[in-house]
C-alpha positions in Angstrom: 0.1 -0.2 0.1 1.4 3.3 -1.0 0.4 6.7 1.0 -0.1 9.7 -1.2 -0.1 13.1 1.2 -0.6 16.6 -0.5 -0.4 19.7 1.1 -1.2 23.4 0.3 1.8 25.3 2.0 1.9 28.9 0.5 0.4 31.2 -2.1 3.2 30.6 -4.4 6.2 28.5 -4.8 9.1 29.8 -7.2 9.2 26.5 -9.2 12.4 27.9 -11.0 14.2 28.8 -8.1 13.7 25.6 -6.3 14.8 23.5 -9.2 18.0 25.6 -9.6 19.1 24.8 -6.0 17.7 21.1 -6.1 18.3 19.5 -9.1 19.1 15.7 -8.1 16.1 13.4 -8.4 14.1 15.6 -11.2 12.1 13.3 -13.3 10.3 16.2 -15.1 9.6 19.6 -15.1 8.2 23.1 -16.9 7.7 26.8 -15.4 4.6 25.4 -13.2 5.6 22.2 -12.0 8.6 19.6 -10.6 8.3 16.3 -10.2 11.1 14.0 -8.5 12.0 10.4 -8.5 13.7 10.0 -5.3 13.7 5.9 -4.7 12.0 3.0 -6.6 8.5 4.1 -5.5 9.2 7.3 -3.9 8.3 10.7 -5.6 7.9 14.4 -5.1 5.7 16.6 -7.2 5.7 20.4 -6.6 3.4 23.2 -8.0 3.9 26.8 -8.6 0.2 27.4 -7.0 1.8 26.5 -3.5 1.1 22.7 -3.2 3.7 19.9 -2.5 2.7 16.0 -2.8 4.5 13.2 -1.3 4.2 9.5 -2.4 5.5 7.0 -0.2 7.4 9.5 2.2 7.5 9.0 5.7 6.1 12.2 8.1 10.1 13.1 9.1 10.9 12.9 5.4 7.8 15.0 4.6 8.6 17.7 7.1 12.2 18.1 6.1 11.4 18.5 2.2 9.1 20.8 3.3 11.2 22.9 5.4 14.0 23.1 2.4 10.9 24.8 0.4 9.9 27.6 2.9 12.7 30.0 1.5 11.1 29.5 -1.9 7.4 30.1 -0.7 5.4 33.5 -1.2 3.2 33.8 2.0 3.6 30.5 3.5 0.8 28.9 5.7 0.9 28.9 9.5 -1.4 25.7 9.1 -1.3 24.2 5.8 -3.8 22.5 4.1 -3.5 18.7 3.2 -5.4 15.3 2.0 -4.5 12.0 2.2 -4.8 9.2 -0.5 -3.8 5.5 -0.5 -3.2 3.2 -3.4 -3.1 -0.5 -3.5 -1.0 -1.9 -6.3 -0.5 -5.1 -7.8 -4.3 -5.8 -8.4 -6.4 -7.7 -10.8 -7.9 -4.5 -12.0 -8.5 -0.6 -11.8 -10.8 0.0 -9.1 -11.5 3.2 -7.3 -12.5 3.9 -3.8 -13.5 6.6 -1.5 -10.1 7.4 -0.2 -7.9 5.0 -2.2 -7.3 3.8 -5.6 -6.3 -0.2 -6.7 -4.1 -0.1 -9.8 -2.6 -3.0 -11.6 0.6 -1.8 -11.9 3.1 0.9 -10.6 3.5 2.9 -13.5 5.4 6.4 -12.7 3.0 7.7 -15.1 0.1 6.2 -13.4 1.3 7.6 -9.7 2.2 11.1 -11.3 -1.7 11.3 -12.3 -2.8 9.9 -8.9 -0.7 12.5 -7.1 -1.6 15.6 -9.5 -5.3 14.9 -9.3 -4.9 14.8 -4.9 -2.9 18.3 -5.5 -5.8 19.5 -7.6 -8.3 18.5 -4.9 -6.3 20.3 -1.4 -5.8 23.4 -4.0 -9.4 23.3 -4.7 -10.2 23.4 -0.8 -7.7 26.1 -0.4 -9.9 28.2 -3.1 -13.0 27.2 -1.8 -12.0 28.8 1.9 -10.8 31.7 0.1 -13.9 32.1 -1.5 -16.2 31.2 1.1 -14.4 33.9 3.4 -15.5 36.6 0.7 -18.8 35.1 0.7 -19.4 35.3 4.7 -18.0 39.5 4.4 -20.9 40.1 1.2 -23.9 38.6 3.3 -22.7 40.6 6.5 -23.1 43.6 4.3 -26.2 42.4 2.5 -27.2 42.1 6.4 -26.7 45.6 7.1 -28.2 46.5 3.9 -31.8 45.1 4.8 -31.7 46.0 8.6 -30.6 50.0 7.9 -31.2 50.6 4.2 -27.7 51.6 3.5 -24.3 50.0 3.4 -21.7 50.5 6.4 -18.8 50.6 4.2 -16.2 53.1 2.8 -15.4 53.5 -0.6 -11.6 52.6 0.4 -12.7 49.9 1.8 -15.2 48.7 -1.0 -12.4 48.9 -3.3 -10.3 46.6 -1.1 -12.7 44.3 -1.0 -13.4 44.4 -5.1 -9.2 44.1 -5.3 -9.3 40.9 -3.2 -12.2 39.3 -5.3 -10.5 40.3 -8.3 -7.1 38.5 -7.1 -8.4 35.7 -6.1 -10.4 35.6 -9.4 -7.1 35.9 -11.6 -5.2 33.3 -9.3 -7.7 30.9 -10.0 -7.9 31.8 -13.8 -3.9 31.6 -13.9 -3.7 27.7 -12.5 -6.8 26.8 -14.9 -4.8 24.3 -16.3 -4.8 22.1 -13.0 -8.2 21.4 -13.8 -7.6 19.9 -17.1 -6.4 16.5 -18.4 -2.6 16.5 -18.5 -1.5 15.8 -22.4 -0.3 11.9 -21.8 -4.0 11.5 -21.1 -4.9 12.0 -24.9 -3.0 9.3 -26.1 -3.2 6.6 -23.3 -6.8 5.1 -22.6 -5.7 3.4 -19.3 -4.4 6.7 -18.4 -7.2 8.7 -19.6 -9.7 6.3 -17.6 -7.8 6.8 -14.1 -7.7 10.6 -14.5 -11.7 10.6 -15.4 -12.3 8.2 -12.5 -10.1 10.0 -9.9 -11.9 13.5 -10.9 -15.0 11.9 -10.0 -13.7 10.5 -6.8 -12.4 14.0 -6.0 -15.4 15.8 -7.7 -12.8 18.3 -9.1 -15.2 19.4 -11.6 -18.3 19.9 -9.4 -16.1 21.8 -6.4 -14.8 24.1 -9.0 -17.8 25.0 -10.4 -19.2 25.5 -7.0 -16.1 28.0 -6.4 -16.6 29.2 -9.9 -20.6 30.4 -9.4 -19.7 31.6 -5.9 -17.5 34.3 -6.9 -19.8 35.1 -10.1 -22.4 36.0 -6.8 -19.8 38.0 -5.2 -19.4 39.7 -8.2 -22.9 40.4 -8.6 -23.3 41.8 -4.5 -20.0 44.1 -5.5 -21.5 45.7 -8.5 -24.7 46.5 -6.5 -22.5 47.9 -3.5 -20.9 50.1 -5.9 -23.8 51.5 -7.6 -24.9 52.2 -4.2 -21.7 53.9 -2.7 -22.0 56.0 -6.4 -25.7 57.2 -5.6 -24.5 58.0 -2.0 -21.6 60.0 -3.3 -24.0 61.7 -5.9 -26.3 62.9 -3.3 -23.7 64.2 -1.2 -22.3 66.0 -4.2 -26.0 67.4 -4.5 -26.6 68.2 -1.3 -23.1 70.6 -1.0 -24.0 72.4 -4.4 -27.3 73.2 -3.3 -26.0 74.5 0.0 -23.6 76.6 -1.4 -26.5 78.0 -3.8 -28.5 78.5 -0.9 -25.5 80.2 1.2 -24.8 82.5 -2.0 -28.8 83.6 -2.4 -28.4 84.3 1.4 -25.6 86.5 1.0 -26.8 88.1 -1.5 -29.8 89.2 0.1 -28.2 90.1 3.2 -26.2 92.8 0.7 -29.6 93.8 -0.9 -31.0 94.5 2.7 -28.1 96.3 4.0 
């Protein structure tokens, strides 16, 4: 039985710099990811979106590797998110379970595909947490609007809130490739079946759809908030103009009288 553990340890990992300092054992790499083979069935998968996945690594070895990664990470988490998965090898057929997969042969491409899907899953957990936090913040503002009939938020705070939402959307868009099937599955029917089975096991498409719909709802609320603030600001300006005109008229009247 092989054990897979994926960690979301940071917002971003400088894959290129880490590769430059840790070249031993690299099996494949590109600008977005690094795949290390450190033993017969020992692997590490590093992704630029802040995820590190281990296969067949003891806990102490995982901790040591993550410690080496810290200088190459942006915004390291105090409490990383994690996800675990079991791989049983040399079985009669490929079979998917709740938190386990049975595979006929521990081929390196099959194992890499499993690690990729576990990594996608933990990354979706992270994006889901961020989206839920934005939704809760939006809900608090809509409740205030319902109770008081006005927004209790300044223009600057709203701009920061909009920036936070756009930043999250952009980060997900930059990493959209992680939710696509890798090119290897297009030409290998066995890999494609395993990939599709893993996507169903982890509900990747459904979870991504929930995140996207949540961000769309947040975006609609932000547009409403922006319109309300613009109306509030224009009303204030109108009153300022009215007061200034009234003061000018009063001033003229006083001059005429005296």
